[in-house]
C-alpha positions in Angstrom: 0.0 0.0 0.0 1.4 3.4 -1.0 1.9 6.1 1.7 -0.9 8.2 0.0 -3.3 5.3 0.1 -2.4 4.6 3.7 -3.1 8.2 4.7 -6.5 8.2 2.9 -7.3 4.9 4.6 -6.4 6.4 8.0 -8.6 9.4 7.3 -11.5 7.1 6.3 -11.0 5.1 9.5 -11.1 8.3 11.6 -13.9 10.1 9.8 -15.8 7.3 8.1 -15.9 6.7 4.4 -19.3 8.3 4.0 -17.9 11.6 5.3 -14.7 11.4 3.4 -16.5 10.5 0.1 -18.0 14.0 0.2 -14.5 15.5 0.0 -11.8 16.8 2.2 -9.5 19.9 2.4 -5.8 20.0 3.3 -5.0 22.7 5.9 -1.5 23.2 7.2 -1.5 22.9 11.0 0.6 26.0 11.2 -2.3 28.1 9.9 -4.4 27.0 12.9 -1.5 27.2 15.4 -0.4 30.6 14.2 -3.8 32.3 14.0 -3.0 34.9 16.7 0.6 35.5 15.3 -0.9 36.1 11.9 -3.5 38.6 13.4 -6.5 36.6 12.0 -9.8 36.9 13.9 -12.0 33.8 13.9 -14.1 34.9 10.9 -11.1 35.8 8.8 -9.6 32.4 9.5 -12.8 30.6 8.6 -13.0 32.6 5.3 -9.5 31.5 4.5 -10.3 27.9 5.3 -13.3 28.1 3.0 -11.1 29.4 0.2 -8.7 26.5 0.8 -11.6 24.1 0.3 -11.8 25.3 -3.3 -8.0 25.3 -3.9 -6.9 21.8 -5.2 -4.1 22.6 -7.6 -1.4 25.1 -7.2 -1.9 26.6 -10.6 -5.7 26.7 -10.4 -6.6 29.5 -8.1 -10.0 29.2 -6.3 -12.9 31.3 -7.5 -15.9 30.8 -5.3 -18.5 33.6 -5.4 -19.1 35.8 -2.4 -22.7 34.5 -2.3 -21.4 30.9 -2.1 -18.9 31.7 0.6 -21.6 33.7 2.5 -24.0 30.8 2.2 -21.5 28.4 3.7 -20.8 30.8 6.6 -24.2 32.3 7.2 -22.9 35.8 6.2 -24.1 38.2 3.5 -22.1 38.9 0.3 -21.2 42.4 1.6 -19.8 40.9 4.8 -17.8 38.4 2.9 -16.5 41.2 0.6 -15.3 43.1 3.7 -13.5 40.1 5.1 -11.9 39.4 1.8 -10.7 43.0 1.6 -9.2 42.7 5.1 -7.4 39.5 4.0 -6.1 41.3 0.9 -5.0 44.3 2.9 -3.1 42.0 5.3 -1.4 40.3 2.3 -2.9 36.9 2.7 -4.8 36.9 -0.6 -4.8 38.8 -3.8 -8.1 39.1 -5.7 -8.0 38.8 -9.4 -10.8 39.6 -11.8 -12.1 36.7 -13.7 -14.0 36.8 -17.0 -16.0 34.0 -18.6 -16.0 34.0 -22.5 -19.5 35.0 -23.7 -20.7 35.9 -20.2 -18.3 38.7 -19.1 -17.2 39.3 -15.5 -17.5 36.5 -13.1 -16.5 35.7 -9.5 -12.9 36.7 -8.6 -10.0 34.3 -8.5 -8.0 34.3 -5.2 -4.3 34.1 -5.2 -3.2 32.5 -1.9 0.5 32.9 -2.4 0.6 35.6 0.3 -0.7 33.2 2.8 1.8 30.5 1.7 4.6 33.1 2.1 3.6 34.1 5.5 3.3 30.5 6.7 6.6 29.6 5.2 8.2 32.6 7.0 6.8 31.4 10.3 7.6 27.7 9.8 11.2 27.7 11.1 10.1 29.2 14.5 7.3 26.7 14.8 9.6 23.8 13.9 12.2 25.0 16.4 9.6 25.3 19.1 8.3 21.8 18.3 11.8 20.3 18.5 12.5 22.1 21.7 9.3 20.8 23.3 10.3 17.3 22.3 13.7 17.8 24.0 12.2 19.2 27.1 9.7 16.4 27.4 12.4 13.7 27.1 13.6 12.0 30.3 16.3 14.3 31.7 15.2 17.3 29.7 17.5 19.3 27.4 21.0 19.7 28.8 21.3 23.0 26.9 18.3 24.5 28.8 19.7 23.3 32.1 23.1 24.8 31.4 21.5 28.2 30.3 19.4 28.3 33.5 22.5 27.8 35.7 24.6 30.3 33.8 22.3 33.2 32.7 24.0 35.8 30.6 
């Protein structure tokens, strides 16, 4: 069994195949763990998560309508528009106009490369903190921490 197949099987065991058959979304844990560091309020975070649910391929930017996002979240299109503007102002997303041949202007596409950059920038700190936590939790702790606490500079 391939690693990918094993992961899907594990998710199906956890959530149930009926739930997983509807679909799933990949969300990096650092997005959830760094919410405060990123300055995201709960609604901004859930709007980003909703956008991630539409983003399957790096090259295909998501393009849900404000109405569709609002319907999922119980918010009006104008409220969604304000949250998207906040996310754009903070550099998490970039809205791009989208046109459908024969129909004209359609829902915006959302470039999430700003979010990816911000998470990439934070990842070394989160990795270091995770590794330090593992060291501290080991029997005997981390000798470097003990040495530093005995000899503060």
